[in-house]
C-alpha positions, 0 to 999 in steps of 0.5 A, a space after each residue: 165068416 163072409 166068403 170071397 166074391 163081390 161080382 154080383 150084388 145079390 150074391 154079395 148080400 147073400 155072403 154078408 148075411 152069414 156075418 149075422 147081426 144082433 144088438 150092439 153089446 156096448 157093455 162088452 166094450 168095458 172088457 176090452 181095455 188091458 188096463 184100468 180105465 181110471 183117469 188117463 194120466 202121463 208121466 207128470 200125473 196130469 190129465 191127458 187134455 191137461 198135457 195138451 194144454 201145457 204143450 200149447 203154452 210151451 209151444 211144442 204142441 205141433 211136434 207132440 201132435 205129429 208123434 200122436 198121428 204117427 201112432 195112428 199111421 203105424 196101425 193103418 199102414 200095418 193093416 193095409 200092408 198085411 192085407 195087400 202084401 202079406 208082410 209088415 211095413 218093415 219089409 218095405 224098409 220102414 224103420 219102427 224103432 224110436 222113442 218109447 217102446 217098440 212093440 210087435 204085431 200080433 196077426 194071424 198066419 198068412 194074412 194076405 187078402 185073396 182079392 177077386 175084384 180088380 177094382 178093390 185089389 187096385 183100391 187096397 194097393 193104393 191105400 197101402 201106398 198112401 199110408 206107408 208114405 204117411 209113416 215115412 213122411 212124419 218120421 221125416 218131419 220129426 227127424 228134420 225138427 230135431 226130435 226122435 220119432 216114436 217107435 211103433 207100438 205093439 199092435 193087435 190085428 187079431 184079438 182086437 177084431 174078435 173083440 169088436 166082433 162080440 161088441 158089435 153083435 157080429 159073433 165070437 170073431 171076425 177076420 178082416 183078412 179072410 176075404 175082400 169083403 171082410 177087408 173093406 169092413 175092417 177098413 171102415 173101422 179106421 178110415 173115419 177115425 183118421 179123418 176126425 183125428 186130423 180135423 180135431 188136431 188142426 186148431 192146435 197146430 201153430 206152424 203153417 207148414 205142418 198145418 198144410 201137411 196135416 190138411 193134406 193127410 186129412 184129405 187123403 184119409 177122406 178120399 180113402 174113407 169115401 172109397 170104403 163107404 161107397 163100397 159098402 153102400 154098393 154091396 148093400 144089405 147086411 154090409 150097410 147094417 154091419 157098418 152101422 153097428 160099427 158106427 154105433 160103437 165108435 159113436 158111443 166111445 168117440 163122442 156122441 153125434 160124431 159118427 154116421 153109418 153109410 146111410 141115413 134115413 135110408 139114403 146114401 151117406 158117403 160123407 159124414 158131416 155135420 149140419 154145415 156139411 163139415 166132417 166131424 172133429 174128435 179130440 185126442 181123447 175121443 180118438 183114444 177111446 175108440 182105438 183103445 176100446 174103452 172110455 178113458 182107458 190107458 191102452 187096449 184093443 189095437 194098442 194093447 200097450 198104449 201109444 208111444 210119445 211124450 203125450 201118451 195115456 
């Protein structure tokens, strides 16, 4: 496991080598889902994408997308809150009850990260505040629209990282709360996914006010992602290789050609884009494949009981 310390580049590389990298075992990902990876269906028996199409026709897509986004924001907010404060978002007065099944957060004891670099300490605190604000904002918007926002689903911040460590060839376990370096690598798993999720949802949002808000959140997530990617690039060495292994897993699960590491051809790649310089876009299904840890899974990995909401797997 990586030790604390990012003061000198060479020492960072030495620390990161302790992770060790092997071949990415994509076959392992098939074991991550807690339920069958059969066709994903909802309460009506429709395929997940068919449900999206049906809601577009019914003119209530916007709120369904916001509920979908809220599930993801719960995950990010809890990760950063525990890392920075050592406590859940509930300690900040955030409601976690609502539509669907409220779940607990599975996490190790005393998860607060022992940050040692002032800049990273401040970055982490800022991102944690942003993600907390996103949860509150989406809950407020949904309430104002006359819809009960979804409850925080069960979130796994312990076994999920261990499973990913095995899948990416990082060993039997990975603790993102063990050090600030581990924390940055853990953050890399989430941030790019959030950017692609909001971009993928944009064409389906009809209400201009909601679209503007979603674009604003996408921009915030992109700033977060760039900060994390830049830290990994500056660390260099095995950190870059580790990020590439994570990117490879996401690329296989969440759509081939929709993910990039922090370098391409040995050069910095802080902003992953297509040939037009546009950030990648993922469908709801592709996003779920990543956070559930298996293609077409109905739950698993970070969400052991699946998402909450009217559109769910």
